[in-house]
VEXLOLUM-252199 format. One record per residue (C-alpha): z, x, y; residue in three letters. Coordinates in nm, 2 decimals. Each point is the difference from the previous one (the first is absolute). Layout:
REM residues N
pt up = Z; east = X; north = Y; code = ALA
...
REM end
This chain:
REM residues 73
pt up = 2.18; east = -1.74; north = 1.18; code = UNK
pt up = -0.36; east = -0.05; north = 0.11; code = UNK
pt up = 0.05; east = 0.21; north = 0.31; code = UNK
pt up = -0.24; east = 0.29; north = 0.00; code = UNK
pt up = 0.29; east = 0.23; north = 0.11; code = UNK
pt up = 0.20; east = -0.07; north = -0.32; code = UNK
pt up = -0.12; east = 0.21; north = -0.29; code = UNK
pt up = -0.08; east = -0.16; north = -0.33; code = UNK
pt up = 0.30; east = -0.01; north = -0.24; code = UNK
pt up = -0.04; east = -0.08; north = -0.37; code = UNK
pt up = 0.22; east = 0.03; north = -0.31; code = UNK
pt up = -0.14; east = 0.23; north = -0.27; code = UNK
pt up = -0.01; east = -0.15; north = -0.35; code = UNK
pt up = 0.18; east = 0.19; north = -0.28; code = UNK
pt up = -0.30; east = 0.19; north = -0.13; code = UNK
pt up = -0.11; east = 0.12; north = 0.35; code = UNK
pt up = 0.36; east = 0.10; north = 0.09; code = UNK
pt up = 0.03; east = 0.20; north = -0.32; code = UNK
pt up = -0.33; east = 0.18; north = 0.06; code = UNK
pt up = 0.11; east = 0.08; north = 0.36; code = UNK
pt up = 0.34; east = 0.14; north = -0.11; code = UNK
pt up = -0.17; east = 0.20; north = -0.28; code = UNK
pt up = -0.27; east = 0.14; north = 0.24; code = UNK
pt up = 0.26; east = 0.12; north = 0.25; code = UNK
pt up = 0.25; east = 0.09; north = -0.27; code = UNK
pt up = 0.28; east = -0.18; north = 0.17; code = UNK
pt up = 0.26; east = -0.27; north = -0.08; code = UNK
pt up = 0.03; east = -0.31; north = 0.22; code = UNK
pt up = 0.33; east = 0.14; north = 0.14; code = UNK
pt up = -0.20; east = 0.28; north = 0.17; code = UNK
pt up = -0.24; east = -0.23; north = 0.18; code = UNK
pt up = 0.07; east = -0.10; north = 0.36; code = UNK
pt up = 0.20; east = -0.32; north = 0.03; code = UNK
pt up = -0.08; east = -0.34; north = 0.15; code = UNK
pt up = 0.27; east = -0.27; north = 0.03; code = UNK
pt up = -0.06; east = -0.34; north = -0.17; code = UNK
pt up = 0.06; east = -0.17; north = 0.34; code = UNK
pt up = -0.28; east = 0.21; north = 0.18; code = UNK
pt up = -0.22; east = -0.24; north = 0.19; code = UNK
pt up = -0.31; east = 0.17; north = -0.15; code = UNK
pt up = 0.08; east = -0.11; north = -0.35; code = UNK
pt up = 0.18; east = -0.33; north = 0.07; code = UNK
pt up = -0.31; east = -0.20; north = -0.10; code = UNK
pt up = -0.02; east = 0.19; north = -0.33; code = UNK
pt up = 0.22; east = -0.09; north = -0.30; code = UNK
pt up = 0.12; east = 0.36; north = -0.03; code = UNK
pt up = 0.30; east = 0.08; north = -0.22; code = UNK
pt up = 0.24; east = 0.29; north = 0.02; code = UNK
pt up = -0.18; east = 0.30; north = -0.16; code = UNK
pt up = -0.35; east = -0.12; north = 0.06; code = UNK
pt up = -0.25; east = 0.24; north = 0.15; code = UNK
pt up = -0.18; east = -0.11; north = 0.32; code = UNK
pt up = -0.34; east = 0.15; north = 0.09; code = UNK
pt up = -0.06; east = 0.00; north = 0.38; code = UNK
pt up = -0.36; east = 0.05; north = 0.12; code = UNK
pt up = -0.04; east = 0.10; north = 0.36; code = UNK
pt up = -0.32; east = 0.07; north = 0.19; code = UNK
pt up = 0.03; east = 0.27; north = 0.26; code = UNK
pt up = -0.28; east = 0.06; north = 0.24; code = UNK
pt up = -0.01; east = 0.38; north = -0.04; code = UNK
pt up = 0.05; east = 0.01; north = -0.37; code = UNK
pt up = -0.11; east = -0.32; north = -0.15; code = UNK
pt up = 0.18; east = -0.17; north = -0.29; code = UNK
pt up = 0.34; east = 0.15; north = -0.10; code = UNK
pt up = 0.23; east = -0.11; north = -0.28; code = UNK
pt up = 0.38; east = 0.00; north = 0.00; code = UNK
pt up = 0.23; east = -0.10; north = -0.28; code = UNK
pt up = 0.36; east = -0.13; north = 0.02; code = UNK
pt up = 0.26; east = -0.12; north = -0.25; code = UNK
pt up = 0.18; east = -0.32; north = 0.08; code = UNK
pt up = 0.38; east = 0.04; north = 0.04; code = UNK
pt up = 0.29; east = -0.23; north = 0.09; code = UNK
pt up = 0.07; east = -0.08; north = 0.36; code = UNK
REM end
């Protein structure tokens, strides 16, 4: 996962996840999904229902953040 083409994936802790959901006024079910078997999170100890923060660096835009909720395969 140290390849520069693979964006950074990290599991949000409970407090950060709650703040994110509150800020966007959504429930985890409304977030885009990512499968537990996804290669991008295979190195993380993510559980079903965890929220994953994906940080990408795009040349024209800079840093962009994406959020996904972990679901079963």
